[in-house]
C-alpha positions as CSV (number, residue, x, y, z in Angstrom):
1,M,103.3,89.3,130.4
2,S,102.7,92.3,128.1
3,V,99.4,92.9,126.4
4,H,99.2,93.4,122.6
5,L,96.5,95.1,120.6
6,Y,95.4,93.5,117.3
7,L,93.1,94.9,114.7
8,S,91.6,91.9,112.9
9,M,90.2,92.2,109.4
10,I,88.5,88.7,109.2
11,P,86.3,89.4,111.0
12,E,86.7,93.1,111.8
13,A,87.5,93.5,115.5
14,L,89.8,95.1,118.0
15,I,91.4,92.5,120.3
16,A,93.7,92.6,123.3
17,S,95.9,89.5,123.7
18,M,98.9,88.3,125.7
19,L,100.2,86.4,122.7
20,T,102.9,87.6,120.4
21,P,101.9,88.2,116.8
22,E,103.1,84.8,115.7
23,E,101.4,83.0,118.6
24,F,98.2,85.0,118.0
25,G,98.2,84.2,114.3
26,V,98.4,80.4,115.1
27,Y,95.6,80.8,117.7
28,Y,93.4,82.9,115.5
29,A,93.7,80.6,112.5
30,V,93.6,77.2,114.0
31,G,93.5,77.3,117.8
32,S,90.0,78.5,118.7
33,E,86.8,76.4,119.0
34,K,84.8,79.6,118.8
35,K,85.8,80.3,115.2
36,S,85.9,78.3,112.0
37,H,89.5,77.4,111.0
38,G,90.8,79.5,108.2
39,Q,93.2,82.2,107.2
40,A,93.5,85.4,109.3
41,I,94.5,88.9,108.5
42,F,95.3,91.3,111.3
43,F,97.4,94.4,112.2
44,E,99.4,94.8,115.3
45,I,98.7,98.3,116.6
46,D,100.4,100.6,119.1
47,P,99.4,99.4,122.6
48,T,99.1,103.0,123.7
49,F,96.2,103.5,121.3
50,R,93.1,104.8,123.0
51,H,89.7,106.0,121.6
52,P,87.0,107.8,123.6
53,E,84.3,105.5,122.2
54,L,86.2,102.2,122.9
55,P,86.8,100.5,126.2
56,V,90.5,99.8,125.4
57,D,91.7,100.3,129.0
58,E,89.0,97.9,130.3
59,G,90.0,95.3,127.7
60,I,93.6,95.5,128.7
61,H,92.7,95.3,132.3
62,R,90.7,92.1,131.7
63,C,93.6,90.6,129.7
64,V,95.3,88.7,132.5
65,P,96.8,85.2,132.7
66,H,94.7,82.1,133.5
67,E,94.9,80.6,137.0
68,D,97.4,78.0,135.7
69,G,99.7,80.8,134.3
70,R,98.7,80.4,130.6
71,P,98.5,83.7,128.8
72,K,95.1,85.1,127.9
73,N,94.5,84.5,124.2
74,S,92.0,87.2,123.5
75,I,89.7,89.9,124.9
76,Y,87.4,91.4,122.3
77,I,87.2,95.2,122.7
78,T,84.9,95.8,119.8
79,V,83.5,94.0,116.7
80,Y,81.8,97.1,115.3
81,R,83.4,99.9,113.3
82,A,86.9,99.0,114.5
83,L,88.9,99.9,111.4
84,E,87.6,103.4,111.0
85,R,88.5,104.3,114.6
86,V,92.1,103.3,114.5
87,P,94.4,106.0,113.0
88,L,96.9,104.7,110.5
89,E,99.7,106.1,112.6
90,A,98.9,103.5,115.3
91,I,99.3,100.6,112.8
92,W,102.6,98.8,113.2
93,Q,102.6,95.7,111.0
94,L,100.2,93.6,108.9
95,Y,100.2,89.8,109.4
96,L,98.9,87.3,106.8
97,V,98.1,83.9,108.3
98,T,97.5,80.8,106.3
99,Q,94.7,78.4,107.3
100,D,97.3,76.1,109.0
101,G,98.8,79.0,111.0
102,R,101.8,80.1,109.1
103,V,102.4,83.8,109.8
104,L,104.0,86.4,107.5
105,G,104.6,89.9,108.8
106,L,104.6,92.9,106.4
107,D,105.7,96.5,106.9
108,G,103.6,99.3,105.6
109,T,104.5,102.5,103.6
110,N,102.6,105.5,102.4
111,V,105.2,106.6,99.8
112,N,105.7,103.6,97.6
113,I,102.2,102.9,96.5
114,P,102.3,100.8,93.3
115,E,101.8,102.8,90.1
116,D,99.1,101.9,87.7
117,T,100.7,100.0,84.8
118,G,97.5,99.9,82.7
119,G,95.0,97.2,82.1
120,L,92.0,96.2,84.3
121,H,92.2,95.4,88.0
122,L,90.5,93.1,90.4
123,Y,90.1,94.2,94.0
124,Q,88.9,92.1,97.0
125,E,87.7,94.5,99.7
126,V,88.4,92.9,103.1
127,A,86.8,95.2,105.6
128,P,84.5,96.8,106.6
129,V,82.6,95.3,103.7
130,H,84.0,92.7,101.3
131,P,82.6,92.8,97.8
132,L,84.7,91.7,94.8
133,I,85.2,94.6,92.4
134,V,86.7,95.0,89.0
135,S,88.0,98.4,88.0
136,T,89.9,100.5,85.4
137,L,91.6,102.3,88.2
138,G,94.9,101.6,89.9
139,A,95.0,101.1,93.7
140,Q,95.6,104.8,94.5
141,A,92.8,106.0,92.3
142,F,90.5,103.2,93.5
143,Y,91.0,104.3,97.1
144,D,90.4,107.9,96.2
145,L,87.1,107.0,94.5
146,I,85.6,105.1,97.5
147,V,87.2,106.9,100.5
148,K,89.3,110.0,99.8
149,N,87.3,111.8,97.1
150,P,84.0,109.8,96.6
151,T,81.8,110.7,93.6
152,S,78.9,108.5,94.7
153,L,76.7,108.1,97.7
154,L,78.3,104.7,98.5
155,T,81.4,105.7,100.5
156,L,83.5,104.2,103.3
157,P,85.3,106.0,106.1
158,A,88.1,103.5,105.9
159,V,88.9,100.4,103.9
160,C,91.2,97.4,103.7
161,F,91.6,95.8,100.3
162,A,93.9,93.7,98.2
163,E,94.6,93.7,94.5
164,L,94.4,90.2,93.0
165,R,96.0,88.9,89.8
166,L,94.0,88.7,86.6
167,G,96.7,87.4,84.3
168,E,95.8,87.7,80.6
169,L,92.3,88.9,81.5
170,A,93.7,92.2,82.6
171,H,94.3,93.1,78.9
172,N,92.1,90.7,77.1
173,P,89.1,89.9,79.2
174,E,87.1,88.3,76.4
175,F,89.6,85.9,75.0
176,G,92.6,85.9,77.4
177,S,93.7,82.5,78.9
178,V,92.4,81.8,82.4
179,G,95.6,79.9,83.3
180,D,95.8,79.2,87.0
181,L,93.2,81.7,88.1
182,P,91.0,80.0,90.8
183,Y,88.1,82.4,90.8
184,P,84.6,80.9,90.7
185,N,82.2,81.7,87.9
186,I,85.0,82.8,85.5
187,D,82.5,83.6,82.7
188,H,80.8,86.2,84.9
189,L,84.2,87.7,85.7
190,R,85.0,87.9,82.0
191,Q,81.7,89.6,81.3
192,C,82.2,92.2,84.1
193,L,85.7,93.0,82.8
194,T,84.5,93.2,79.2
195,E,81.8,95.6,80.2
196,L,84.3,97.8,81.9
197,S,86.4,98.1,78.8
198,T,83.4,99.2,76.7
199,K,81.5,101.5,79.1
200,K,82.2,104.8,80.7
201,V,82.4,103.5,84.3
202,H,85.4,102.9,86.5
203,T,84.2,100.1,88.7
204,K,81.8,97.2,88.6
205,M,80.8,94.8,91.3
206,V,81.5,91.1,90.5
207,D,80.2,89.7,93.8
208,R,78.7,91.7,96.6
209,L,78.7,88.7,99.0
210,S,82.3,87.5,98.2
211,P,84.1,86.0,101.2
212,A,86.6,88.4,102.7
213,A,89.3,85.7,102.6
214,F,91.2,85.2,99.3
215,P,94.1,82.9,98.0
216,Y,97.3,84.6,99.1
217,R,99.0,83.2,96.0
218,M,96.7,85.5,93.9
219,L,98.0,88.7,95.5
220,K,99.3,91.0,92.8
221,S,101.3,93.3,94.9
222,G,100.1,93.4,98.5
223,V,97.4,94.8,100.8
224,F,96.2,98.3,101.2
225,V,94.5,100.1,104.1
226,G,93.3,103.7,104.0
227,N,91.1,106.3,105.7
228,T,90.1,109.8,104.7
229,E,93.6,111.0,105.5
230,K,96.0,108.6,103.7
231,L,96.6,105.2,102.2
232,L,99.1,102.6,103.5
233,F,100.5,99.8,101.4
234,F,101.9,96.5,102.7
235,S,104.0,95.0,100.0
236,L,104.2,91.2,99.5
237,P,107.8,90.0,99.0
238,S,108.7,88.6,95.6
239,Q,108.1,84.9,94.9
240,E,111.9,84.3,95.1
241,E,112.2,86.0,98.5
242,L,109.2,84.1,99.8
243,R,110.7,80.8,98.7
244,A,114.1,81.6,100.1
245,Q,113.2,83.3,103.4
246,H,109.6,82.4,104.2
247,Y,109.3,78.9,102.6
248,R,106.8,77.4,105.0
249,W,104.4,80.3,104.6
250,W,104.9,80.3,100.9
251,R,104.3,76.6,100.6
252,S,101.2,76.8,102.8
253,A,99.8,79.8,100.8
254,N,100.2,77.8,97.6
255,M,98.4,74.7,98.7
């Protein structure tokens, strides 16, 4: 059996496993007694990846079948500063797993980053920290601000984040309809967005202790991962494509 390397974002960890991405997604979301059940987000990375500060070879060496022949589910190589140590060139695919184990794989690109179409933005940082942030900046400029070309002392060597839908609040935070937005403390979110539109700041923290997980149905475009060299974008298919080609995942993500 071959050994795969997975870079988990919830929680952040580098893991060796004998499971395929689909099998690992089911195991990681619903099949482990060591972890609360819930959605999972992880990247499959090049199995030839090595880092001088990480015991990757030892992790792969320990990833052997059980005595009864069952594949080894996971060997944790590191749970500390994993994301920043993996070059983006080693990342193959992103997998979004619903809480009942439905797996959706997404390909990444560094050339088709969504353009900023105006209005305000809501970002959920996923790793290595996970505050909920509102911003006047599009995804590329937001990444530049916190990783590529920081202007404050609070910077990150790498980041994984998602842009979430704001609906009417993106252009009318004070009086726009909430619609189906599921965010808690919506009045506080309105206040943060309103302050952005009236002050000379580009970002404002909504919740510094926000859970890293988020409703997949609220994804505006996809998921981003970047380090000091570049930014990758993993685009979520359209609602029509999800219903037609990934119906079980789409249905689970909308429950």
